[in-house]
C-alpha positions as CSV (number, residue, x, y, z in Angstrom):
1,X,128.7,151.2,87.9
2,X,131.9,152.5,89.5
3,X,135.0,150.4,89.3
4,X,136.4,149.3,92.7
5,X,140.2,149.8,93.1
6,X,140.9,146.1,92.2
7,X,138.0,144.1,90.8
8,X,138.4,140.3,90.5
9,X,137.3,138.4,87.4
10,X,137.5,134.7,86.4
11,X,140.8,135.2,84.6
12,X,142.4,138.3,86.1
13,X,141.9,141.7,87.7
14,X,140.6,145.0,86.6
15,X,142.6,147.7,88.4
16,X,141.7,151.3,88.7
17,X,145.0,152.9,87.9
18,X,145.6,156.7,88.0
19,X,145.8,156.7,84.2
20,X,142.5,154.7,83.9
21,X,141.1,151.2,84.4
22,X,143.2,148.3,83.0
23,X,142.9,144.5,82.9
24,X,145.8,142.2,84.0
25,X,145.8,138.4,83.6
26,X,146.2,136.2,86.6
27,X,149.1,134.2,85.1
28,X,150.9,137.5,84.3
29,X,150.4,138.9,87.7
30,X,151.7,135.8,89.5
31,X,154.7,135.6,87.1
32,X,155.4,139.3,87.6
33,X,155.8,139.0,91.3
34,X,159.2,140.4,92.4
35,X,159.8,137.3,94.5
36,X,160.1,135.2,91.3
37,X,163.5,136.9,90.6
38,X,166.6,135.8,92.7
39,X,168.1,138.8,94.3
40,X,171.7,137.6,93.8
41,X,171.6,136.2,90.2
42,X,168.8,138.5,89.0
43,X,167.4,135.4,87.2
44,X,163.9,133.9,87.4
45,X,163.6,131.1,90.0
46,X,159.9,130.5,89.7
47,X,158.2,128.0,87.4
48,X,154.6,129.0,86.9
49,X,153.9,125.6,85.3
50,X,154.7,124.0,88.6
51,X,151.6,125.4,90.4
52,X,149.1,122.8,91.4
53,X,146.3,124.8,89.9
54,X,146.0,127.8,87.6
55,X,146.7,131.0,89.6
56,X,143.7,132.9,90.8
57,X,143.4,135.9,93.1
58,X,141.6,135.4,96.4
59,X,141.7,139.1,97.2
60,X,143.2,142.2,95.8
61,X,143.6,145.8,97.0
62,X,145.6,148.9,96.4
63,X,147.8,150.0,99.3
64,X,149.7,153.3,98.9
65,X,151.4,152.9,95.4
66,X,151.2,149.1,95.1
67,X,148.7,146.5,94.0
68,X,148.5,143.8,96.6
69,X,147.3,140.4,95.5
70,X,146.5,137.4,97.8
71,X,146.5,134.1,95.9
72,X,144.1,131.2,96.3
73,X,145.6,127.7,97.0
74,X,149.0,129.0,98.1
75,X,150.3,131.1,100.9
76,X,151.7,133.9,98.8
77,X,151.1,137.6,98.4
78,X,152.3,139.6,95.4
79,X,153.0,143.3,95.6
80,X,153.4,145.2,92.3
81,X,154.2,148.9,91.9
82,X,151.4,150.9,90.3
83,X,154.0,152.6,88.1
84,X,154.9,149.2,86.6
85,X,151.2,148.4,85.9
86,X,150.7,151.9,84.3
87,X,153.7,151.3,82.0
88,X,152.4,147.9,81.0
89,X,148.9,149.2,80.4
90,X,150.2,152.1,78.3
91,X,153.1,150.6,76.4
92,X,152.8,146.8,76.8
93,X,156.0,146.4,78.7
94,X,157.9,147.4,81.9
95,X,159.7,150.8,81.9
96,X,162.8,150.7,79.8
97,X,165.2,153.7,79.8
98,X,166.6,152.6,76.5
99,X,163.2,152.6,74.8
100,X,163.9,156.1,73.5
101,X,162.1,157.3,70.4
102,X,164.1,157.8,67.2
103,X,164.9,161.3,66.2
104,X,164.7,161.3,62.4
105,X,167.1,163.6,60.5
106,X,167.8,164.8,57.1
107,X,170.6,166.2,54.9
108,X,171.3,169.3,57.0
109,X,172.0,167.3,60.2
110,X,175.8,167.0,60.1
111,X,176.4,170.1,62.2
112,X,174.0,168.6,64.8
113,X,175.7,165.3,65.2
114,X,176.6,164.7,68.8
115,X,180.3,165.3,69.2
116,X,182.3,163.9,72.2
117,X,186.0,163.7,72.8
118,X,187.3,160.1,73.2
119,X,188.9,160.9,76.6
120,X,185.6,162.2,78.0
121,X,183.8,159.0,76.9
122,X,186.4,156.9,78.6
123,X,186.5,158.7,81.9
124,X,183.0,160.1,82.4
125,X,179.7,158.1,82.8
126,X,177.8,161.2,81.7
127,X,179.7,161.5,78.4
128,X,179.4,157.8,77.8
129,X,175.6,158.1,78.4
130,X,175.4,161.0,76.0
131,X,177.1,159.0,73.3
132,X,174.9,155.9,73.9
133,X,171.8,158.1,73.9
134,X,172.7,159.8,70.7
135,X,173.2,156.4,69.0
136,X,169.8,155.3,70.2
137,X,168.0,158.5,69.2
138,X,169.9,159.7,66.1
139,X,171.7,156.5,65.2
140,X,174.9,158.4,64.7
141,X,177.6,160.4,66.5
142,X,181.2,161.7,66.1
143,X,183.9,160.9,68.6
144,X,186.9,163.3,68.3
145,X,190.5,163.6,69.5
146,X,191.1,159.9,68.9
147,X,194.7,158.7,69.3
148,X,196.3,157.3,66.2
149,X,196.4,153.7,67.5
150,X,194.6,150.4,67.3
151,X,194.2,150.5,71.1
152,X,192.4,153.8,71.0
153,X,189.6,152.4,68.9
154,X,189.3,149.3,71.0
155,X,189.0,151.4,74.2
156,X,186.2,153.4,72.7
157,X,184.3,150.4,71.5
158,X,184.5,148.5,74.8
159,X,183.2,151.6,76.6
160,X,179.9,150.7,74.9
161,X,180.1,146.9,74.5
162,X,182.3,144.0,73.5
163,X,183.7,143.8,70.0
164,X,181.7,141.5,67.7
165,X,183.4,139.6,64.9
166,X,182.4,139.3,61.2
167,X,183.9,137.5,58.2
168,X,186.7,140.1,58.3
169,X,187.5,139.3,62.0
170,X,187.2,141.7,64.9
171,X,188.6,144.6,62.8
172,X,188.9,145.7,59.2
173,X,191.0,148.4,57.5
174,X,189.4,150.5,54.8
175,X,192.4,151.5,52.6
176,X,193.7,150.7,49.1
177,X,194.6,147.1,48.6
178,X,196.2,145.4,45.6
179,X,193.8,142.4,45.7
180,X,190.7,143.8,47.5
181,X,188.1,141.5,48.9
182,X,185.6,144.4,49.3
183,X,184.8,147.4,47.1
184,X,185.5,149.6,50.2
185,X,189.2,148.6,49.8
186,X,189.4,150.4,46.4
187,X,189.4,154.1,45.5
188,X,186.0,153.8,43.7
189,X,182.8,155.4,44.8
190,X,180.8,153.3,47.2
191,X,177.0,153.4,46.7
192,X,174.8,153.8,49.7
193,X,174.6,150.6,51.8
194,X,174.5,149.0,55.1
195,X,177.2,146.5,56.1
196,X,177.3,142.7,56.1
197,X,173.6,142.0,55.1
198,X,174.6,138.5,54.1
199,X,175.0,137.5,57.8
200,X,172.0,136.1,59.7
201,X,172.3,139.0,62.1
202,X,174.2,141.9,60.5
203,X,176.5,143.7,62.9
204,X,174.9,146.4,65.0
205,X,176.9,149.5,65.9
206,X,179.7,150.4,63.5
207,X,182.9,152.4,64.3
208,X,185.0,153.9,61.6
209,X,188.1,155.5,63.0
210,X,189.9,157.8,60.5
211,X,193.6,157.3,60.9
212,X,194.6,159.3,57.8
213,X,192.8,161.3,55.1
214,X,194.9,163.4,52.8
215,X,193.4,162.4,49.4
216,X,191.5,164.5,47.0
217,X,187.8,163.5,47.1
218,X,186.4,160.6,49.1
219,X,183.8,162.5,51.1
220,X,181.7,160.4,53.4
221,X,178.0,160.0,52.7
222,X,175.5,159.3,55.4
223,X,171.7,159.3,55.7
224,X,169.0,158.2,58.1
225,X,167.4,155.2,56.6
226,X,164.5,155.4,59.0
227,X,163.7,158.9,57.8
228,X,163.8,157.8,54.2
229,X,161.6,154.8,54.9
230,X,159.0,156.9,56.7
231,X,159.0,159.3,53.8
232,X,158.6,156.4,51.4
233,X,155.6,155.1,53.5
234,X,153.8,158.4,53.0
235,X,154.4,158.7,49.3
236,X,154.3,155.1,48.3
237,X,152.4,153.0,50.9
238,X,152.0,150.0,48.6
239,X,155.7,150.0,47.8
240,X,156.6,150.4,51.5
241,X,154.5,147.3,52.3
242,X,156.3,145.2,49.7
243,X,159.8,146.2,51.0
244,X,158.8,145.7,54.6
245,X,157.1,142.3,54.2
246,X,159.3,140.3,51.8
247,X,162.9,139.4,52.6
248,X,165.4,139.3,49.8
249,X,168.8,137.5,49.6
250,X,172.2,139.0,50.3
251,X,175.7,137.4,50.2
252,X,179.3,138.0,51.2
253,X,181.7,135.6,49.6
254,X,185.3,135.2,48.7
255,X,187.9,132.4,48.7
256,X,187.5,131.6,52.4
257,X,183.9,132.5,53.2
258,X,180.4,132.3,51.8
259,X,177.8,134.1,53.8
260,X,174.1,134.1,52.7
261,X,171.1,135.6,54.4
262,X,167.7,137.0,53.7
263,X,166.7,140.5,55.0
264,X,163.8,142.9,54.6
265,X,164.8,146.1,53.0
266,X,162.7,148.1,55.5
267,X,162.8,146.8,59.0
268,X,159.9,147.2,61.5
269,X,159.5,146.3,65.1
270,X,156.6,144.1,66.5
271,X,154.4,147.2,66.5
272,X,155.0,148.1,62.9
273,X,157.3,151.1,63.6
274,X,160.2,151.6,61.2
275,X,163.5,150.7,63.0
276,X,165.8,150.9,60.0
277,X,166.8,149.5,56.6
278,X,169.0,146.9,55.0
279,X,170.4,147.9,51.6
280,X,173.5,146.9,49.7
281,X,173.3,146.5,45.9
282,X,176.9,145.3,45.7
283,X,176.1,142.4,48.2
284,X,172.5,141.7,46.9
285,X,172.0,138.2,45.6
286,X,169.7,137.1,42.8
287,X,166.2,138.0,44.2
288,X,164.3,134.8,44.7
289,X,160.8,136.1,45.2
290,X,158.1,134.7,42.9
291,X,158.4,136.1,39.4
292,X,154.8,137.5,39.5
293,X,155.6,139.3,42.8
294,X,158.6,140.8,41.2
295,X,156.3,142.6,38.8
296,X,155.4,145.0,41.6
297,X,158.4,144.4,44.0
298,X,161.2,145.5,41.6
299,X,159.6,148.8,40.6
300,X,159.0,149.6,44.3
301,X,162.6,148.6,45.1
302,X,163.9,151.0,42.4
303,X,161.7,153.8,43.6
304,X,163.1,153.4,47.1
305,X,166.7,153.3,45.8
306,X,166.2,156.5,44.0
307,X,164.8,158.1,47.1
308,X,168.0,157.1,48.9
309,X,169.9,159.3,46.5
310,X,167.9,162.5,47.1
311,X,169.8,165.4,48.4
312,X,167.2,166.2,51.1
313,X,168.3,163.1,53.0
314,X,172.1,163.0,52.3
315,X,174.9,164.4,54.5
316,X,178.2,164.8,52.7
317,X,181.3,165.6,54.8
318,X,185.0,164.9,55.1
319,X,186.0,162.5,57.9
320,X,189.3,163.8,59.3
321,X,192.2,162.1,61.0
322,X,191.4,161.7,64.7
323,X,187.7,161.4,64.2
324,X,185.6,158.3,64.6
325,X,182.1,158.1,63.1
326,X,179.9,155.8,65.1
327,X,176.5,154.7,63.8
328,X,173.7,152.1,63.9
329,X,174.3,149.8,60.9
330,X,170.7,148.7,60.9
331,X,169.4,152.3,60.5
332,X,172.1,154.5,59.0
333,X,173.0,154.1,55.3
334,X,176.5,155.1,54.3
335,X,178.7,155.4,51.2
336,X,181.7,157.3,49.8
337,X,182.6,159.5,46.9
338,X,185.5,158.3,44.7
339,X,188.9,159.7,45.5
340,X,192.3,160.0,43.8
341,X,194.5,157.2,45.1
342,X,197.7,159.0,44.0
343,X,196.8,162.2,45.8
344,X,197.6,161.0,49.4
345,X,196.6,158.4,52.0
346,X,193.2,157.4,53.2
347,X,192.9,154.9,56.1
348,X,189.9,154.1,58.2
349,X,189.9,151.3,60.8
350,X,186.6,149.7,61.6
351,X,184.8,147.4,63.9
352,X,181.5,146.7,65.5
353,X,179.6,146.1,68.7
354,X,176.1,144.8,69.3
355,X,173.0,147.0,69.5
356,X,171.9,145.0,72.5
357,X,175.2,145.8,74.2
358,X,174.7,149.5,73.5
359,X,171.3,149.5,75.1
360,X,172.5,147.4,78.0
361,X,175.3,150.0,78.7
362,X,172.7,152.8,78.5
363,X,170.4,151.1,81.0
364,X,173.2,150.6,83.5
365,X,174.3,154.2,83.2
366,X,170.7,155.4,83.5
367,X,170.3,153.4,86.7
368,X,173.3,155.3,88.0
369,X,171.6,158.6,87.3
370,X,173.3,159.3,84.0
371,X,170.7,159.4,81.2
372,X,172.7,161.5,78.7
373,X,169.9,164.1,78.3
374,X,170.7,167.7,77.8
């Protein structure tokens, strides 16, 4: 039997979309009505629980490119674009310009990092969109021609979102200290890690502005944690499941702070797709999983740590004065080779903004016609 354009059922509608038939629940359809959103505040002003009876369509039809629903028991008509319904039927949500797929990369990717001059990012919506898009797709980008000033870094960060604070405050300086509170503030090698895993919500987008680098050694190390996790899933699915399902403890403590949090080493979204990793052996607390579980968890954890050291994933390069490396702290794993403290000066100034702020900025720019593609 052929499906009519909009067929009523007890609980919803079956709609013949150009992409194929799809079912939509009555509650969802009523709640999705554009009239539920205030035009000035852009906030929802409709309470579906306030209806006298459960919503039910009295009639429905397709007119032009819209689904038109007339509701029983209330004098109200809903009009929904078919494009919205198609997106929901195919992806489960409304169109989102920031829902860009990750572009996984490997150890040969450094020459392909997006590179933009700071002045272009500050004065051009298109350049700002290209930077935001690169951070969503690749998780990393280089900003060049940075002024040697604190204000220059702040201007770059706020072009994407507000600064977010950590235990270190709004900023931190990676340079040699007499009494360091962090291994980064020494000349020693830094193992591959993500930052601040001891916080409930680790900071999102990290900025490291190189102010000076004249030392021997100290090359920067970066890899795509999502690419490593995907490779691990193919070669070791049981180990992948262990690291993706069980949170382990991390800390960050000193005289004036004591942060503790649990994170999954491999992060996935609600659909099971890898979004990134959390790893930091120097900030990893005593693992508090059941001892019997550790019989399988620890070997899998070690296999993953060894994979993070494989040359096929690792980019090694020298960060030069006037460059700022920007990266997703929930996806990109970074480290540093040791350097000779007596050979010169090395100073990086760092800070963070939120991943949600980055995507918000990209959506606003995309709505203006700047999607950063090409």
